[in-house]
C-alpha positions as CSV (number, residue, x, y, z in Angstrom):
1,M,19.7,-98.5,66.2
2,I,23.1,-97.8,63.7
3,K,20.1,-96.8,61.5
4,S,18.3,-94.4,63.2
5,N,22.0,-92.2,64.0
6,I,22.6,-92.7,60.3
7,L,19.3,-91.0,59.9
8,S,20.1,-88.2,61.9
9,K,23.1,-87.3,60.7
10,T,21.7,-87.1,57.4
11,A,18.2,-84.8,59.0
12,C,21.3,-82.9,60.3
13,C,22.9,-82.6,57.3
14,V,20.0,-81.7,55.4
15,W,18.9,-78.8,57.3
16,L,22.6,-77.2,57.5
17,V,23.0,-77.5,53.7
18,A,19.8,-75.8,53.5
19,M,20.6,-73.0,56.2
20,I,23.7,-72.6,53.8
21,C,22.0,-72.6,50.9
22,S,19.3,-69.7,52.8
23,V,21.8,-67.5,53.5
24,S,23.1,-67.3,50.1
25,F,20.1,-66.5,48.8
26,V,19.2,-63.7,50.9
27,Q,22.5,-62.0,50.4
28,A,23.0,-62.5,47.0
29,K,19.0,-60.9,46.8
30,E,20.8,-58.0,49.5
31,R,23.7,-57.7,46.7
32,S,21.2,-57.6,43.8
33,E,19.0,-55.3,45.2
34,L,22.0,-52.5,45.9
35,P,22.3,-50.3,42.5
36,V,24.9,-50.8,40.1
37,R,27.0,-47.6,40.2
38,R,28.1,-46.4,36.7
39,P,29.8,-43.1,35.9
40,F,27.1,-40.1,35.4
41,S,24.0,-43.0,35.6
42,N,23.0,-40.3,38.5
43,F,23.1,-37.1,39.6
44,A,22.5,-35.8,42.8
45,V,22.2,-31.9,44.2
46,G,22.6,-31.0,47.7
47,V,22.1,-27.9,50.0
48,N,25.1,-27.6,52.9
49,A,26.0,-25.8,56.1
50,G,28.9,-25.1,58.1
51,T,32.2,-23.5,59.4
52,V,32.9,-22.8,55.2
53,G,29.4,-21.4,55.0
54,F,26.3,-22.1,52.8
55,G,26.0,-23.6,49.7
56,A,25.1,-26.1,47.6
57,S,26.8,-28.5,45.5
58,V,26.4,-31.5,42.7
59,A,27.3,-35.3,43.3
60,T,27.6,-37.9,40.9
61,P,29.6,-41.4,40.9
62,L,31.9,-42.5,38.7
63,W,32.8,-45.8,40.0
64,S,31.0,-48.2,42.5
65,H,33.5,-46.4,45.7
66,I,33.8,-43.5,43.9
67,S,31.7,-40.4,43.7
68,L,32.5,-36.6,41.9
69,R,30.9,-34.2,43.8
70,G,31.7,-29.9,43.3
71,G,30.3,-26.8,44.3
72,F,30.4,-23.4,45.9
73,S,29.7,-22.3,49.8
74,V,29.7,-18.2,51.5
75,A,30.2,-17.4,54.6
76,P,28.1,-14.0,54.6
77,F,29.4,-13.8,58.4
78,S,30.9,-10.7,59.4
79,Y,31.1,-8.8,63.6
80,S,31.1,-5.1,64.0
81,Y,32.4,-3.4,67.0
82,T,33.6,0.0,67.6
83,Y,36.9,1.7,68.3
84,D,37.4,4.7,70.5
85,D,40.9,3.7,72.6
86,F,42.9,7.2,70.5
87,D,45.8,9.0,72.1
88,F,45.5,12.2,70.0
89,S,47.7,13.6,72.9
90,D,51.4,13.7,70.9
91,I,48.9,14.5,67.5
92,L,47.7,17.5,69.6
93,S,51.1,18.8,70.8
94,E,52.7,19.1,67.6
95,I,49.3,21.6,66.7
96,P,50.9,24.9,68.2
97,D,46.7,26.6,68.8
98,P,44.5,23.6,69.1
99,S,41.4,24.6,69.1
100,T,40.5,21.3,71.5
101,S,41.6,19.6,74.2
102,V,42.1,16.0,74.3
103,A,39.1,15.4,76.7
104,D,37.4,17.0,74.0
105,L,38.5,15.3,70.8
106,N,36.3,11.9,71.2
107,V,35.6,9.5,67.8
108,E,35.0,6.2,67.2
109,L,35.8,4.7,64.7
110,G,33.3,2.1,63.1
111,L,34.5,-1.2,61.8
112,K,33.9,-4.5,61.1
113,A,35.3,-8.3,61.1
114,E,34.3,-10.5,58.0
115,L,35.1,-14.2,57.5
116,Q,35.7,-13.7,53.9
117,M,35.0,-17.9,52.9
118,T,33.5,-18.0,49.3
119,S,34.7,-20.7,47.6
120,A,34.5,-23.3,45.3
121,H,35.2,-27.2,45.6
122,L,36.2,-30.6,43.5
123,L,36.0,-33.5,46.2
124,F,36.4,-37.3,45.2
125,D,34.0,-39.8,47.8
126,I,35.3,-43.1,48.5
127,A,32.4,-45.6,50.3
128,P,35.8,-48.1,51.1
129,F,33.0,-50.7,52.5
130,R,29.2,-53.0,50.8
131,R,30.8,-52.1,47.1
132,G,30.2,-48.7,47.9
133,N,27.3,-48.3,48.7
134,S,28.3,-47.6,52.6
135,S,27.0,-45.0,54.5
136,F,30.3,-44.6,55.4
137,F,33.3,-42.5,53.0
138,I,36.2,-39.9,52.9
139,S,36.8,-37.6,51.0
140,A,39.9,-35.8,49.7
141,G,39.8,-32.8,47.0
142,L,40.4,-28.9,46.6
143,Y,38.6,-26.0,47.9
144,F,39.0,-22.4,45.5
145,G,38.7,-19.4,47.1
146,T,40.2,-15.7,48.0
147,G,43.7,-15.2,49.5
148,K,42.4,-13.8,52.5
149,L,40.3,-15.4,55.2
150,I,39.4,-12.2,57.5
151,T,39.1,-9.0,56.5
152,V,39.3,-5.5,59.2
153,S,38.2,-2.6,57.8
154,G,36.4,0.9,59.3
155,R,36.3,4.6,58.4
156,F,35.3,7.9,60.1
157,D,31.6,9.5,60.1
158,D,31.7,12.7,58.2
159,A,31.1,14.1,62.1
160,A,33.9,12.7,63.3
161,M,36.0,13.5,59.9
162,Q,34.2,16.6,60.4
163,K,36.1,17.3,63.9
164,L,39.8,15.9,63.2
165,T,39.2,18.3,59.8
166,D,38.3,21.0,62.2
167,C,41.3,20.3,65.3
168,G,44.3,20.6,61.8
169,V,45.2,16.6,62.7
170,N,46.4,14.9,59.8
171,L,44.2,11.9,59.5
172,S,47.5,10.1,58.2
173,D,48.5,10.5,61.9
174,I,45.6,8.5,64.1
175,P,47.7,5.4,65.2
176,V,44.2,1.9,65.3
177,E,45.6,-0.8,66.9
178,I,44.5,-3.9,65.1
179,G,44.5,-7.4,67.0
180,D,48.5,-6.1,68.8
181,V,48.7,-4.6,66.0
182,E,49.1,-0.2,65.6
183,A,48.0,0.7,61.5
184,K,47.5,4.7,60.8
185,M,44.4,5.6,58.9
186,N,44.3,6.3,55.3
187,P,43.7,10.2,54.0
188,D,40.0,10.0,53.8
189,G,40.0,8.4,57.4
190,S,39.5,4.5,56.4
191,V,41.6,1.7,57.7
192,S,41.9,-1.9,56.4
193,A,43.3,-5.1,57.0
194,D,43.6,-8.4,55.8
195,L,44.3,-12.1,57.3
196,K,45.8,-13.8,53.9
197,V,45.7,-17.6,53.5
198,R,46.2,-20.3,50.4
199,S,43.6,-19.0,47.5
200,V,44.1,-23.1,46.7
201,K,43.3,-25.0,49.5
202,P,43.8,-28.7,49.5
203,Y,41.5,-31.0,51.5
204,V,40.3,-34.1,53.5
205,G,37.7,-35.6,55.5
206,I,35.8,-38.4,56.4
207,G,31.6,-38.7,57.2
208,F,29.2,-40.4,57.1
209,G,25.3,-40.0,54.4
210,R,25.4,-41.6,51.1
211,A,26.8,-39.2,48.0
212,I,23.5,-40.8,45.9
213,P,20.5,-41.3,48.0
214,R,18.9,-44.8,48.2
215,R,15.7,-43.5,49.5
216,R,15.1,-40.0,46.8
217,V,16.5,-36.9,50.1
218,G,19.2,-38.0,52.2
219,F,21.2,-36.4,54.7
220,R,25.8,-36.6,54.7
221,F,27.2,-35.5,58.4
222,E,31.2,-34.3,57.5
223,L,34.5,-33.7,59.7
224,G,37.0,-32.8,58.2
225,A,39.9,-30.0,57.4
226,L,41.4,-27.6,54.9
227,F,45.0,-26.7,55.0
228,H,45.4,-23.0,53.9
229,G,48.8,-22.3,54.7
230,K,50.5,-19.6,57.0
231,P,48.1,-17.1,58.0
232,E,49.8,-13.8,57.5
233,I,47.9,-10.4,58.3
234,V,49.0,-8.0,55.1
235,S,48.0,-4.4,55.5
236,N,49.3,-1.1,53.5
237,N,48.3,1.1,57.0
238,I,51.0,-0.6,58.9
239,S,54.1,1.3,58.0
240,D,57.5,-0.4,58.4
241,T,57.8,1.4,62.1
242,N,55.8,-1.6,63.5
243,S,57.0,-4.6,61.2
244,E,58.8,-6.5,63.8
245,E,55.2,-5.9,65.9
246,L,53.7,-7.6,62.6
247,S,56.3,-10.4,62.1
248,D,56.1,-11.6,66.2
249,V,52.0,-11.2,65.3
250,N,52.4,-13.3,62.1
251,K,55.1,-15.9,63.6
252,F,52.3,-17.0,66.5
253,L,49.5,-17.0,63.4
254,K,52.2,-19.9,61.8
255,D,50.7,-22.5,63.5
256,F,47.4,-22.3,62.3
257,K,48.1,-24.0,59.3
258,V,44.3,-25.8,58.8
259,Y,40.9,-24.7,59.1
260,P,38.6,-27.3,60.7
261,Q,35.7,-28.0,58.5
262,I,32.5,-28.9,59.9
263,N,28.7,-29.6,57.0
264,F,25.6,-31.0,57.2
265,Q,24.2,-31.6,54.0
266,V,20.8,-32.4,53.2
267,T,21.0,-34.1,48.9
268,V,18.4,-35.1,46.5
269,R,18.2,-37.8,43.8
270,L,17.7,-37.0,40.5
271,L,17.3,-40.1,38.5
272,K,16.0,-43.3,39.5
273,D,18.2,-45.8,40.7
274,K,18.3,-49.6,38.6
275,A,19.3,-52.6,40.4
276,G,22.0,-54.6,38.4
277,K,24.1,-57.5,38.6
């Protein structure tokens, strides 16, 4: 009876040791199959679309947990609208014999608001888990671009210009409301205003997807924020008489210091990975 118990315990110990060895062997095999990322040992190219626009990038490993990613993006987003809320009563009242009345002086100004997000970026992607081969990553770096976020511009067409000229209206006296700020037209019938931000924008984000995909093609999703500083409306068409009004608008904008980043990317690995030890 005692001998039987000893044999049973011995069999259990042998089974337990065998299980531990098999699990260790499988884990060691999985680790050996994971590619070791050496500096600049591989490259991947990608195309992306998101809130910063459409673009392309190149990525390469620096260390096992860190990759370097650089690229550019453009945002061809614009919105066109017509402004016709002009008040010519004060202007025509100063003209001795105007050739038309306020009711007959109907002109429209075509305006276009454009997102100015053309930029380049240089980012470090950190994969903190599984020796740098996890799909989760943390990203940090810089975006470089124009010092503008949005540009609003427009100009009277030739027909409107001719009508205003025939009436003796000075184009520089015509008021135009851009947002909540009143601007004056240029002598050539144009007007513009910019929403200015920093040209160099720090960036942090998180996401899923490998910088260098294990298969030939990979997919990435990224969520982050660009810190572009305090936005400010700047325009040569805004006179000193509206400086207080402009200051109030800029005070309201100062709290919008972050531009959200949502990005989807398709990556293609250029070289074949080799398993390392």
